[in-house]
N, C-alpha and C positions, 0 to 999 in steps of 0.2 A: 682617459687615465687617470690614476689615483692621484689623487695629492700630496698622498703620504709617501716616503721613502725613507728606506736604510742608511742610517749614516755609519760609515765603520771609525768605531773611534782610534785605532790603530791600522792604519792603511795597508789594504790587500797585499800593495807590491809591496811593501816593508817588512810585513808580516805577512808573512803567506800561511802560517800555522794558524792563524787567529781567523782568516779568511772567512770560516761558515761556524765561528763559533759563537751564539749567541749573544753571550756578555760582552764581546768587543762591537755588538750593534746598537744604536738606536734611534726609534722612530722619530722622523721629525719634517715639517712641512715639505716640500720640494721646494719651494723659492728659498725658505732657510739653507738650503742643501746649496741650492748655486751659489746665495749668498756666500755661506762658509768657505768656499772651496773657492769664488774670488777673489775673496780676501784672504785665507790664510794657505796657500798652496799653489795657486794659479790654474789649478787643475790636473796638478804633475802628479798627485795621488803620493805625493810626499808627507804627509798629513800626520800626529800621532795626537790621543789624548789630551796630553796638555791644550794642544789648541783649540779643542773643540769644548774646554774647559773656558777656556778663556774668553773665547765666542761666546758664549753661555753667560757668562759674568758678566759681558759688557753687556748683551742683548737683555737680559733682563733684571739685573743687579745682583743677581744669586749667585751662594756656589751649588753648581751642580750637584753634586753630594749632600749638601743640604737641603736642598732642592726636594730632591728624589724622598727622601728618610721622612722631611718635615710634610710632606703632602702625601706619603702613603700609598704610591702609585701601585703596592705590589707587583715590584718587579725584584728579578735575580740579577745583581749588577754586581761587576767584581767579585765574585765570591763572595760576596752581602747579601746576604736577605732583607728584605725591608719588606 
């Protein structure tokens, strides 16, 4: 089983139109995925990008968008190419 999973920044249950939008997902370790959902939405599927940004900031001390840009991860994110 893969150690990586896609986390939807804006939940599929609340943002059905974004369910298959590649810009609405980030690849994270499965343990972090479980940790995020256990802390932020109790696995209800009611999460949004702001919650993930908060989680990322608390885990790493970094702003998510700045981290992506500064590390030149070569991704396309929220209509911005980095």
